[in-house]
Structures are given as structure tokens and as C-alpha cells.
C-alpha positions, 0 to 999 in steps of 0.5 A: 797932876797933883799930890793929895792934899788940902787945907788942914782941919780943925782937927788935924794936930799938925800939918804932917796929919794934914798930910796923911788924913788927905792921903788916906782920903784922897787916894786909900793910901794910909801913911804912918808916922813912921814912913817919914823920912823927912818934911820938905821946905813950904812953899807959897801957894799962887795962883795966876801970880798971885800971892794966895797968902798960903804955905803948902807943907810937903812930907816925903814918906817911905813905901817899902815893897810893892806899891799899895793899891790907890784907891781916888776919890772920885770926886777930888781925884779923876786917876791915881798912879805910881810913878818911879822916881828915876823916870821923873828925874830922868832928863829925857822926860822934861818938857815945857807946859804952855797955855794961854791965860787972859791973853797972855803966853805962859811957858812952864817947865815939866815932867811928861809922864805918858803924856801927863804932865806935871807942872806947877806947884806939883813941879815945884814940889818935885824939884824941891825933893830933886834937890836934896837927891842930888837930882835937880830940875830947872825951875824955868 
């Protein structure tokens, strides 16, 4: 599970512009700069324990009223859904994501959303947001 996102294009003037473009491209969500609540702290991107020499810039937006329908771009997104924040930060939804990579057992904190496990970088973004909301997620 992941949030919409991707690399900046040469035509993107800011990281916020990247976030807005990617949300529109990947799930059909038109975000406007006026809806921005705040940027989150940039996070280093790692894969397989290796620093990828990239930073993830995440932004929080407010969508008033009924959430608009999402239309995932099927080449990149299998499914798009809205999840209430109360569910994400419910301690009863916490789980562990365990798998083996190259013979090494790995174990990460996660959130179980009806069998869809949020873990890794997406979890770290939600942990940063939770810290700001006063609803921390464990990082170990």
C-alpha cells in the first residue's frame, strides 16, 4: 500500500507540484494548493536496507465533504481507496509485517486495513503524521 507519488519532472517547479501532479495522474485526485495543510518532514528512501540517495517529500491536504471518487491508473495502481484516519491510528489495527529477503527474516511494524498491510515507507509517512496529530505509531 502506498500513497500516490513519483519522481519530479523537469516541468515541476516544487515538490508540492510533484505531489499534486502525481495524485491527479495516479488516482484522478485533483488537489489544489489551497487545500494544503502542511508538508511533512522529508524522509530518506531506503530499499533493502540501502540508502537510495533520495528523499520522500510528503504533503497533507484537506478534502472537505464526501471524498471524491478515485480513478486509479491501472498501469501503476491496482486499487485506490479512502481510509479514515481513526482506523489507521486505532491500536487494534496494528500488526507486524514479516518476510524473508535473501535468507534474512525481516519484521516491520504495520497497520492491517482489512488484510491490506501498510508498512515500510508508507508506514513511516503515517507515523510522521500521527506524531503531529498526537496519535503516534510505533516505529519498531
